[in-house]
C-alpha positions, 0 to 999 in steps of 0.5 A, spaced: 544 758 131 545 755 124 540 749 121 542 745 115 537 743 110 537 739 104 534 743 098 532 741 091 534 747 086 534 747 078 541 744 076 546 749 074 549 745 068 545 742 063 548 736 063 545 735 071 539 732 071 538 733 079 541 738 084 540 738 091 544 743 095 546 743 103 544 750 105 546 752 112 541 757 114 546 762 117 546 767 112 543 762 107 550 759 105 550 753 100 555 748 103 555 743 098 551 740 093 550 733 090 548 732 083 545 727 078 548 726 072 544 721 069 545 713 069 552 713 066 555 718 070 551 717 077 552 722 083 557 727 084 559 731 090 560 739 089 564 743 094 567 749 093 567 748 085 570 741 085 566 735 083 568 728 085 564 722 083 560 718 089 559 711 090 552 712 091 546 709 087 540 713 090 539 719 092 538 717 100 545 714 099 548 720 096 545 724 102 549 719 107 555 719 103 555 727 102 555 728 109 561 723 110 565 727 105 563 734 108 565 732 115 572 730 112 572 736 108 570 741 114 576 737 118 581 738 113 579 746 113 579 746 120 586 743 121 588 748 115 586 754 118 589 752 125 596 751 122 595 757 118 594 761 125 600 757 128 604 760 123 601 767 124 603 767 131 610 765 129 610 771 124 607 775 130 612 773 135 618 774 130 616 781 128 616 783 135 623 780 137 
């Protein structure tokens, strides 16, 4: 069974004031992070090494926004792999014939 939790960690970059990871405790995988880059830049999401600006003005807003971002990211990934799986099935059928 997988559980997910927010975990504040030491920032990975010097210009980040705060970093909070979403960790899936199913092999301790970091699913994504929210980072605070100071008042001028604000909050950003980090997923698979890609950073995006967030509209959030507080940590709680950033957490809610990150959940929405991750839901969309997961849906996109599922659709990508389903499409890839379909192409593999087509390739397999073509190889058999």
